[in-house]
Backbone bond lengths (Angstrom), bond angles and torsions (degrees), N, CA, C in turn:
res aa  C-N    CA-C-N  psi(-1)  N-CA   C-N-CA  omega(-1)  CA-C   N-CA-C  phi
1 M - - - 1.442 - - 1.475 110.28 -
2 T 1.286 114.66 136.91 1.510 120.27 179.49 1.504 108.50 -101.84
3 T 1.369 109.67 133.19 1.543 121.07 175.42 1.486 105.52 -122.14
4 L 1.446 111.35 134.03 1.392 118.54 171.93 1.465 110.96 -101.70
5 Y 1.503 115.16 129.17 1.420 121.60 169.76 1.489 108.13 -107.67
6 M 1.414 112.03 113.30 1.388 120.36 -167.98 1.525 112.49 -115.53
7 V 1.388 113.80 121.30 1.511 116.41 -174.24 1.500 106.03 -118.26
8 R 1.380 112.98 122.93 1.477 123.21 168.27 1.494 110.41 -96.49
9 S 1.278 116.69 131.62 1.452 123.28 -175.17 1.559 117.92 -151.03
10 N 1.181 113.96 165.09 1.524 121.21 176.61 1.623 111.74 -136.36
11 P 1.236 114.73 146.23 1.482 115.15 171.98 1.538 114.18 -79.95
12 V 1.246 113.96 157.71 1.467 120.88 177.02 1.602 103.70 -71.41
13 E 1.291 112.28 135.16 1.457 119.51 -176.17 1.530 110.13 -44.80
14 G 1.335 113.32 135.61 1.499 119.86 177.46 1.590 114.71 75.67
15 K 1.327 116.24 4.42 1.510 120.78 -179.15 1.508 111.03 -122.44
16 E 1.326 118.22 26.15 1.491 116.79 -173.34 1.564 113.42 -67.29
17 D 1.362 114.64 -38.06 1.491 115.53 -179.77 1.653 110.87 -66.83
18 E 1.331 113.67 -35.79 1.433 117.53 178.98 1.519 109.06 -69.94
19 F 1.363 112.89 -44.57 1.474 115.41 175.83 1.576 115.83 -52.75
20 N 1.373 115.32 -46.84 1.363 120.96 -179.11 1.557 115.68 -68.15
21 R 1.216 115.82 -32.52 1.487 123.33 175.41 1.550 111.81 -69.33
22 W 1.374 115.83 -42.78 1.434 120.28 178.63 1.565 107.22 -68.39
23 Y 1.375 114.54 -50.51 1.501 113.05 -176.70 1.451 110.65 -56.08
24 S 1.275 120.89 -53.80 1.504 122.16 -169.68 1.528 111.49 -78.69
25 D 1.232 121.56 -34.23 1.538 122.65 -177.01 1.556 115.15 -95.13
26 V 1.263 113.37 -20.47 1.471 115.74 -177.59 1.462 112.87 -118.33
27 H 1.324 118.64 -61.30 1.384 120.95 -175.75 1.508 120.34 -63.41
28 L 1.275 120.43 -48.70 1.393 122.59 177.47 1.514 114.72 -62.58
29 P 1.268 122.76 -41.13 1.485 119.12 166.60 1.491 117.39 -59.67
30 E 1.275 117.11 -38.35 1.535 117.92 176.85 1.615 106.66 -65.44
31 V 1.215 122.66 -49.94 1.381 122.34 -174.52 1.538 109.19 -61.72
32 L 1.470 121.44 -38.44 1.320 119.51 -178.32 1.513 116.83 -76.17
33 Q 1.384 115.03 3.19 1.479 120.39 173.12 1.615 106.26 -85.76
34 I 1.270 117.67 -14.88 1.439 117.37 178.16 1.536 113.60 -75.84
35 D 1.295 117.89 129.52 1.400 121.94 -176.04 1.654 111.57 -59.78
36 G 1.247 113.85 124.34 1.422 121.81 -177.04 1.394 113.97 110.42
37 F 1.352 120.74 -29.74 1.416 123.64 172.31 1.545 110.93 -74.80
38 Q 1.332 118.71 118.13 1.396 122.62 -169.93 1.624 113.23 -99.55
39 T 1.392 110.78 -54.33 1.528 114.38 178.62 1.547 106.40 -136.98
40 A 1.291 112.05 170.37 1.533 121.44 177.09 1.528 111.11 -150.10
41 Q 1.162 118.75 134.90 1.552 128.10 176.51 1.550 110.02 -130.54
42 R 1.353 113.19 144.66 1.376 117.83 174.49 1.546 110.22 -121.41
43 F 1.311 109.23 148.15 1.565 120.28 -177.01 1.401 111.35 -135.00
44 R 1.372 117.59 143.32 1.546 127.15 171.10 1.423 109.93 -103.17
45 L 1.358 118.77 138.01 1.395 124.95 177.54 1.526 109.12 -64.65
46 T 1.393 115.91 132.23 1.438 123.09 -179.37 1.648 104.67 -86.61
47 E 1.425 110.42 169.64 1.535 115.17 178.21 1.557 106.23 -78.27
48 Q 1.282 122.49 -18.22 1.489 123.77 -175.16 1.538 105.11 -86.12
49 Q 1.301 113.98 101.15 1.489 120.72 176.65 1.372 114.94 -127.55
50 M 1.292 123.43 151.56 1.527 124.73 177.81 1.455 112.14 -86.78
51 Q 1.372 116.09 -21.44 1.510 123.49 178.85 1.515 110.67 -155.97
52 P 1.318 115.75 164.45 1.470 115.28 -173.32 1.563 106.81 -67.75
53 Q 1.371 109.27 145.65 1.453 116.62 -178.99 1.587 109.26 -120.55
54 S 1.278 115.77 153.93 1.492 122.89 -174.31 1.550 110.14 -103.39
55 H 1.179 121.53 -18.31 1.422 128.29 -174.91 1.638 113.72 -119.28
56 G 1.379 118.08 132.32 1.319 125.25 -178.60 1.519 115.13 -88.61
57 Y 1.378 114.22 -16.31 1.488 116.99 -169.62 1.524 104.13 -141.02
58 L 1.445 108.25 151.90 1.469 119.33 177.90 1.469 106.63 -137.05
59 A 1.263 120.16 132.89 1.410 126.26 168.03 1.499 111.86 -113.58
60 I 1.359 122.39 124.95 1.423 121.52 173.39 1.469 112.42 -116.15
61 Y 1.428 112.51 123.51 1.347 121.30 -176.58 1.618 106.46 -109.39
62 N 1.417 121.23 133.98 1.303 129.67 -174.44 1.596 102.90 -97.94
63 I 1.343 116.85 110.70 1.556 120.15 173.70 1.483 107.86 -94.44
64 N 1.325 118.80 128.98 1.422 123.21 179.30 1.466 108.96 -121.11
65 S 1.329 117.91 80.95 1.481 121.82 -167.84 1.595 109.58 -146.04
66 E 1.275 117.26 146.26 1.327 114.67 165.95 1.569 115.05 -84.00
67 D 1.205 112.42 -12.39 1.424 122.44 176.73 1.579 116.16 -111.34
68 V 1.305 119.29 68.55 1.402 124.77 -173.29 1.539 111.24 -58.96
69 S 1.387 112.03 -41.10 1.451 115.96 -177.81 1.432 112.92 -64.54
70 G 1.394 116.76 -37.68 1.445 124.43 177.07 1.503 111.75 -62.58
71 T 1.253 116.27 -45.55 1.446 126.68 178.17 1.516 110.65 -58.42
72 L 1.264 121.14 -45.60 1.424 127.31 -177.48 1.544 107.72 -72.54
73 E 1.340 117.47 -37.88 1.463 125.74 174.81 1.560 106.08 -58.57
74 N 1.275 120.23 -45.10 1.392 123.81 -175.54 1.563 111.54 -67.95
75 L 1.341 115.44 -30.33 1.437 122.34 -179.39 1.612 104.68 -74.36
76 R 1.348 118.31 -41.27 1.469 119.72 179.69 1.488 110.95 -66.77
77 N 1.341 118.79 -31.22 1.443 120.40 -174.97 1.547 115.07 -97.58
78 M 1.339 112.81 8.28 1.550 115.60 179.95 1.566 103.67 -85.97
79 R 1.351 106.07 106.48 1.495 117.02 -179.99 1.526 115.27 -76.09
80 S 1.324 116.69 -20.11 1.441 120.92 177.37 1.539 115.30 -79.63
81 L 1.226 125.12 2.45 1.454 124.90 -178.23 1.509 109.58 -70.06
82 T 1.324 114.67 124.44 1.444 125.89 179.21 1.450 107.95 -80.16
83 M 1.353 118.94 116.69 1.409 122.09 -179.26 1.590 106.86 -103.77
84 S 1.313 116.84 161.84 1.523 121.09 -176.74 1.410 111.34 -128.65
85 D 1.389 118.40 137.45 1.506 117.45 -178.96 1.569 107.30 -81.02
86 A 1.249 119.87 10.97 1.384 128.04 173.00 1.548 109.80 -83.97
87 L 1.203 122.64 -16.77 1.449 132.95 179.53 1.468 108.49 -88.20
88 D 1.356 119.45 119.81 1.423 121.98 177.18 1.499 110.56 -84.52
89 L 1.334 113.17 95.59 1.540 118.52 -173.22 1.582 109.68 -66.05
90 S 1.326 118.70 -19.16 1.433 115.74 -175.71 1.547 108.32 -78.91
91 T 1.221 123.25 -6.04 1.422 127.65 175.42 1.551 118.14 -107.44
92 L 1.238 113.56 -3.89 1.456 121.02 -172.52 1.619 106.32 -69.63
93 Q 1.315 111.59 135.13 1.434 125.92 171.95 1.465 116.17 -131.29
94 I 1.308 117.64 124.80 1.468 117.87 -177.17 1.600 108.47 -119.58
95 S 1.322 119.14 134.72 1.414 123.94 -179.72 1.532 107.11 -128.87
96 I 1.235 118.16 144.06 1.446 121.48 178.79 1.557 109.02 -122.71
97 F 1.318 117.27 123.00 1.423 117.60 -177.41 1.506 108.31 -122.34
98 T 1.372 121.22 149.50 1.427 127.00 178.28 1.519 110.51 -113.73
99 E 1.279 113.75 149.91 1.541 117.83 179.17 1.473 113.08 -65.80
100 L 1.254 119.91 140.49 1.442 122.39 175.25 1.526 112.88 -86.37
């Protein structure tokens, strides 16, 4: 069964380049080391929207595991994740979807 771990986020104002370098070069590879996380992709919001949007970036992680709760617990417990002050934590939104 496929589960999507989707993260909507924004950079801190004035730190977009740092945010993008950290997210692509550091954060994604670290998360993909966690058992169960299979792939990751990042997206930037386009100007063509049907309604106002609050987030400029989206990361979609594919979890391929029978124990999604265990995979998410491993993510929460991973002490070696490198975080960046370029990530605006006050705007972070995480959603988890499962395949129908």
